[in-house]
C-alpha positions in Angstrom: -78.6 -13.1 -281.4 -77.0 -9.7 -280.6 -76.2 -7.2 -283.2 -72.5 -8.0 -282.8 -73.2 -11.7 -283.2 -75.0 -10.8 -286.5 -72.1 -8.8 -287.7 -69.8 -11.7 -286.9 -72.0 -14.1 -288.8 -71.9 -12.0 -291.9 -68.1 -11.6 -291.5 -67.7 -15.4 -291.4 -69.8 -15.7 -294.5 -67.4 -13.4 -296.4 -64.4 -15.1 -295.1 -65.7 -18.5 -296.1 -66.3 -17.2 -299.6 -62.7 -16.5 -300.3 -61.4 -19.0 -302.9 -58.1 -20.3 -301.8 -57.0 -21.4 -305.3 -57.8 -17.9 -306.7 -55.7 -16.2 -303.9 -52.7 -18.4 -304.5 -53.0 -18.2 -308.3 -53.2 -14.4 -308.2 -50.2 -14.2 -305.9 -48.1 -16.4 -308.2 -49.2 -14.5 -311.3 -48.1 -11.2 -309.6 -44.8 -12.6 -308.5 -44.0 -13.6 -312.1 -44.3 -9.9 -313.1 -41.0 -8.2 -312.6 -42.2 -4.8 -311.3 -38.7 -3.5 -310.2 -38.1 0.2 -310.8 -35.1 0.2 -313.1 -35.3 3.4 -315.1 -32.2 2.6 -317.2 -33.7 -0.7 -318.3 -37.2 0.7 -318.6 -38.6 -1.3 -315.7 -41.4 0.0 -313.5 -44.6 -0.9 -311.8 -46.6 -0.3 -315.0 -46.5 -3.9 -316.2 -48.1 -5.0 -312.9 -50.7 -2.3 -313.1 -51.6 -3.4 -316.7 -52.2 -6.9 -315.4 -54.2 -5.8 -312.3 -56.3 -3.3 -314.3 -57.5 -6.1 -316.6 -58.0 -8.4 -313.6 -60.2 -6.0 -311.8 -62.2 -5.1 -314.9 -62.9 -8.8 -315.3 -64.2 -8.8 -311.7 -66.8 -6.2 -312.9 -65.0 -3.2 -311.3 -63.9 0.1 -312.8 -60.3 0.8 -311.8 -58.7 4.2 -312.2 -55.1 4.7 -313.2 -53.1 7.8 -312.2 -49.5 8.7 -312.7 -47.6 10.6 -309.9 -44.7 10.6 -312.4 -44.4 9.2 -316.0 -44.4 5.3 -316.3 -45.2 4.8 -312.6 -48.9 4.5 -312.1 -51.2 4.1 -309.1 -54.2 2.0 -309.4 -57.3 2.9 -307.5 -60.5 0.8 -307.5 -63.8 1.2 -305.6 -66.5 -1.2 -304.9 -69.6 0.0 -303.1 -72.6 -2.0 -301.9 -76.1 -1.4 -303.1 -77.0 0.3 -299.9 -74.2 2.9 -300.3 -75.0 6.5 -299.4 -72.8 9.6 -299.2 -72.5 9.2 -295.5 -71.6 5.5 -295.6 -68.2 4.4 -294.4 -65.2 3.6 -296.6 -62.6 1.0 -295.7 -59.3 1.0 -297.7 -57.0 -1.9 -298.5 -53.6 -0.5 -299.2 -50.7 -2.2 -301.1 -47.9 -1.5 -303.5 -46.8 -3.0 -306.8 -43.1 -2.2 -306.7 -40.6 -4.7 -305.5 -36.9 -4.3 -304.8 -34.2 -5.6 -307.1 -33.5 -9.4 -307.1 -29.7 -8.8 -307.2 -27.7 -11.6 -308.6 -30.3 -14.1 -309.8 -27.7 -16.9 -309.9 -27.4 -16.8 -306.1 -31.1 -17.8 -305.8 -32.1 -21.4 -305.2 -35.4 -20.7 -307.0 -35.6 -18.2 -309.9 -36.7 -14.8 -308.5 -39.6 -14.4 -310.9 -40.8 -18.0 -311.4 -43.2 -18.1 -308.4 -42.2 -21.7 -307.7 -44.4 -23.5 -305.2 -42.4 -25.7 -302.9 -43.6 -27.3 -299.7 -46.5 -24.8 -299.4 -44.3 -21.8 -300.0 -44.4 -19.4 -302.9 -40.9 -18.3 -303.8 -39.9 -15.2 -305.6 -39.0 -11.5 -305.4 -42.0 -9.6 -304.0 -43.8 -12.8 -302.9 -43.8 -11.6 -299.3 -43.3 -7.9 -299.9 -46.0 -7.5 -301.0 -47.6 -9.3 -303.9 -49.3 -11.6 -301.4 -50.9 -8.8 -299.5 -52.2 -7.2 -302.7 -53.7 -10.5 -303.9 -55.3 -11.2 -300.5 -56.9 -7.7 -300.5 -58.3 -8.2 -304.1 -59.7 -11.6 -303.4 -61.2 -10.5 -300.1 -63.0 -7.8 -302.1 -64.3 -10.4 -304.6 -65.7 -12.5 -301.7 -67.5 -9.5 -300.3 -68.9 -8.6 -303.7 -70.4 -12.1 -303.9 -71.7 -12.5 -300.4 -72.8 -9.0 -299.4 -73.8 -7.0 -302.5 -76.3 -5.1 -300.4 -73.8 -3.6 -298.0 -74.1 0.1 -297.1 -70.4 0.9 -297.5 -67.5 1.1 -299.8 -64.2 -0.7 -300.2 -61.3 1.2 -301.8 -58.3 -0.6 -303.2 -55.3 1.7 -303.2 -52.5 -0.1 -305.1 -49.7 2.4 -305.4 -46.2 2.7 -306.8 -42.8 3.5 -305.2 -43.4 2.3 -301.6 -39.8 1.0 -301.7 -38.5 4.5 -302.6 -39.7 7.9 -301.6 -43.4 6.8 -301.5 -44.4 9.1 -304.2 -47.4 6.9 -305.0 -49.2 7.2 -301.6 -48.3 10.9 -301.4 -49.9 11.6 -304.8 -52.9 9.4 -303.8 -53.4 11.7 -300.8 -52.8 14.9 -302.7 -55.3 13.9 -305.4 -58.0 13.6 -302.7 -58.4 9.8 -302.7 -57.9 9.6 -299.0 -60.4 12.3 -298.1 -63.4 10.0 -297.6 -61.5 7.0 -296.2 -62.6 6.1 -292.7 -60.0 3.4 -291.9 -57.3 1.5 -293.8 -55.7 -1.9 -293.6 -52.2 -1.8 -294.8 -51.5 -5.2 -296.2 -47.7 -5.4 -295.5 -46.0 -8.6 -294.3 -46.2 -8.5 -290.5 -46.7 -12.2 -289.8 -50.4 -11.8 -289.2 -49.9 -9.5 -286.2 -52.1 -6.5 -285.8 -49.7 -3.6 -285.8 -51.1 -0.4 -284.2 -47.6 1.2 -284.0 -45.1 2.0 -286.7 -41.6 3.4 -286.2 -40.8 6.8 -287.6 -37.9 7.4 -290.0 -35.7 10.4 -290.8 -33.3 10.4 -293.8 -30.5 12.9 -293.1 -27.5 13.9 -295.1 -24.6 15.7 -293.3 -21.9 17.6 -295.2 -18.7 19.1 -293.9 -16.8 21.3 -296.3 -13.2 22.4 -295.6 -10.2 23.1 -297.8 -8.3 20.5 -299.8 -4.6 20.2 -299.3 -1.6 17.9 -299.5 -1.6 15.2 -296.9 2.0 16.2 -296.0 0.9 19.8 -295.3 -2.6 19.5 -293.6 -2.0 22.9 -292.1 -2.5 24.4 -295.6 -6.1 23.3 -295.7 -9.0 22.4 -293.4 -9.8 18.7 -292.9 -13.5 18.0 -293.0 -13.1 14.4 -291.8 -12.1 15.3 -288.2 -15.3 17.3 -287.4 -17.4 14.7 -289.2 -15.9 12.1 -286.9 -16.7 14.3 -283.9 -20.2 14.8 -285.1 -20.8 11.1 -285.5 -19.5 10.6 -281.9 -22.1 13.1 -280.7 -24.8 11.2 -282.7 -23.8 8.0 -280.9 -24.1 9.8 -277.6 -27.5 11.1 -278.5 -28.6 7.6 -279.4 -27.5 6.3 -276.0 -29.3 9.1 -274.2 -32.5 8.5 -276.1 -32.4 4.8 -275.6 -31.8 5.3 -271.8 -34.6 8.0 -271.6 -37.3 6.0 -273.5 -36.3 2.4 -273.1 -37.5 -0.3 -275.5 -41.1 0.3 -276.7 -43.2 -2.8 -276.2 -43.9 -3.2 -279.9 -41.2 -1.2 -281.6 -38.1 -1.8 -279.5 -35.3 0.9 -279.2 -34.9 4.1 -281.2 -31.8 4.2 -283.4 -29.6 6.9 -285.1 -27.5 4.9 -287.5 -24.8 6.2 -289.8 -25.1 4.2 -293.0 -22.8 6.0 -295.5 -19.6 7.9 -294.9 -17.6 9.4 -297.8 -14.5 11.5 -298.1 -14.1 12.8 -300.6 -17.8 13.1 -301.4 -17.1 12.2 -305.0 -14.3 11.1 -307.2 -11.3 9.0 -306.3 -9.8 9.1 -302.8 -6.0 9.5 -302.6 -3.9 8.5 -299.7 -1.9 11.7 -299.8 -4.8 14.2 -300.4 -6.8 15.7 -297.6 -10.3 16.1 -299.2 -12.4 19.2 -299.3 -15.7 17.5 -298.5 -16.8 14.7 -296.1 -20.3 13.4 -296.0 -22.4 11.0 -293.9 -25.9 9.7 -294.2 -28.0 8.9 -291.1 -30.9 6.5 -291.0 -32.9 7.5 -287.9 -35.7 5.3 -286.6 -37.9 6.8 -283.9 -40.5 5.7 -281.4 -43.3 7.4 -279.4 -41.9 10.1 -277.2 -39.5 11.4 -279.8 -40.0 14.6 -281.9 -38.4 14.8 -285.3 -38.0 18.6 -285.2 -36.2 18.3 -281.8 -33.8 15.6 -283.1 -33.0 17.7 -286.2 -32.4 20.7 -284.1 -29.9 18.8 -282.0 -28.1 17.4 -285.0 -27.7 20.9 -286.4 -26.4 22.1 -283.1 -23.9 19.3 -283.0 -22.7 20.3 -286.5 -22.4 23.9 -285.4 -20.4 23.0 -282.3 -17.8 21.0 -284.1 -17.3 23.5 -286.9 -17.5 26.9 -285.2 -13.8 27.3 -284.4 -12.7 27.6 -288.1 -14.4 30.1 -290.4 -13.2 28.1 -293.4 -15.2 25.1 -292.3 -18.9 24.8 -293.2 -21.4 22.3 -292.0 -24.8 21.4 -293.4 -27.5 19.0 -292.0 -30.2 18.2 -294.5 -33.3 16.1 -293.5 -34.8 15.3 -296.9 -37.5 12.9 -295.6 -39.3 12.7 -292.3 -41.8 9.9 -291.7 -43.3 10.2 -288.2 -44.0 7.3 -286.0 -47.6 6.3 -285.8 -50.0 5.0 -283.2 -53.6 4.1 -284.0 -55.8 4.3 -280.9 -57.2 1.0 -279.7 -60.8 2.3 -279.9 -60.6 3.1 -283.7 -63.3 1.3 -285.7 -60.8 -0.5 -287.9 -58.9 -1.8 -284.9 -62.1 -3.0 -283.3 -63.3 -4.7 -286.5 -60.0 -6.6 -286.8 -60.0 -7.6 -283.2 -63.6 -8.8 -283.3 -63.0 -11.2 -286.2 -59.4 -12.2 -285.6 -59.9 -15.2 -283.3 -63.0 -16.6 -285.1 -61.3 -16.4 -288.5 -57.7 -17.1 -287.6 -58.4 -19.8 -285.0 -56.1 -18.2 -282.4 -56.0 -15.3 -280.0 -55.2 -11.8 -281.4 -51.5 -11.2 -281.9 -50.1 -7.7 -281.7 -46.9 -6.3 -283.2 -45.1 -3.2 -284.4 -43.8 -2.2 -287.8 -40.0 -1.7 -287.6 -40.0 0.6 -290.7 -42.3 3.1 -292.3 -45.0 2.1 -294.8 -47.4 3.9 -297.0 -49.6 3.8 -294.0 -47.3 6.3 -292.4 -48.6 9.0 -294.7 -52.2 7.9 -294.6 -52.0 8.4 -290.9 -49.8 11.5 -290.7 -51.1 13.4 -293.7 -54.7 12.3 -294.0 -55.4 11.4 -290.4 -56.7 8.0 -291.3 -56.7 5.2 -288.6 -54.5 2.4 -289.9 -53.7 -1.1 -289.0 -50.8 -2.9 -290.6 -51.4 -6.6 -290.9 -50.6 -9.1 -293.6 -49.1 -12.4 -294.7 -45.3 -13.1 -294.6 -42.6 -13.2 -292.0 -41.3 -9.8 -291.1 -37.6 -10.5 -291.7 -38.0 -12.2 -295.1 -38.5 -9.2 -297.4 -35.6 -8.1 -299.6 -33.7 -11.3 -299.0 -32.7 -13.8 -301.7 -35.2 -16.7 -302.0 -37.9 -14.5 -300.6 -41.0 -16.6 -299.9 -44.5 -16.5 -298.4 -46.6 -19.3 -297.0 -49.5 -19.9 -299.3 -51.9 -20.9 -296.5 -51.1 -17.6 -294.7 -52.0 -15.6 -297.8 -55.4 -17.3 -297.9 -55.9 -16.7 -294.1 -55.1 -13.1 -294.6 -57.6 -12.8 -297.4 -60.2 -14.3 -295.1 -59.3 -11.9 -292.3 -59.5 -8.9 -294.6 -62.9 -10.0 -295.9 -64.3 -10.6 -292.5 -62.9 -7.4 -291.0 -64.2 -5.3 -293.9 -67.7 -6.6 -293.6 -67.7 -6.1 -289.8 -66.3 -2.6 -290.2 -69.0 -1.6 -292.8 -71.9 -3.1 -290.9 -70.8 -1.4 -287.7 -70.4 1.9 -289.6 -73.9 1.7 -291.0 -75.6 0.8 -287.7 
């Protein structure tokens, strides 16, 4: 038996130790917890963290709770084998506790927080994105604890807040030093069991044109900000076409997009048919792929704004990029990639499937800020999150837990060899 065969045998043992009933029960218990961030109603991720902290303590672990902001905690939990030394490897499982709003619950066929089990599917808000991934990671860790207590390595559960917002949870996790000794991370997002080595980048941009309000019957008395904004958006569409022609469709990520998502004039207050507003604004949701540079895109947008406003000194233009999440690519020779590839077919019973993440995840910052090799892979269909009657296949959650357990053991054994 080769050393790689030995690692695979140990990986299989960990995967086989995953208790399917526990994975499914934990997923359903988490779905029943309404961890929607609703500050006006007092809702946050804290209720889910309360449950998970107790759950991990009962597993014999010692979770740590930290607050990036009041009432929105991260939960970090380490398990390390008996052979752990300071130079041993650490693999991180990453997930988040927040879920998006359920919207109008009366439009759901199944109640959004009942975790109904129907024809092998678990229904409910957050079932797919991503209570299932969190449950799979925790139960994978339990299986490793039972089968490989002697491992020379560490598993870190990073279960953070606010992934659906500005990702303050993972940013604080990194700033507090929790990522410093992580050697690889599995981001447990719903990507239909595909190994995603690429993630699209994202830019959030607000554009403001400020002119001079006037009566609609006498537009010459003011400066209309709508006209230059419209010209600006035309240039954005042209830039999108040029970038798509230049780069083509990425094999895993598809085309880049520069999408106007909000247009307002006036920027606040009631619009009136006979009033030319002083301010017009637009929001851009920009999704990037390898070969694009965010600073270059922002420079072009600011040049567009300057070009369409320069002929009138009373017209001002501002382009503000308030969030930039770079596209990511994890090299194929990264240890976490090789571990997942090695165990995928034996555990999943099919050839390795690859994909790409169409949006940013917490892994974006683990990769970009902390230089950690990441692979995004988890249970759930990619297009199901945020829809009504959100669901996840229960068997897929179990399979993911087994994949995680096997990959972690393989990764840590390879790292200690």
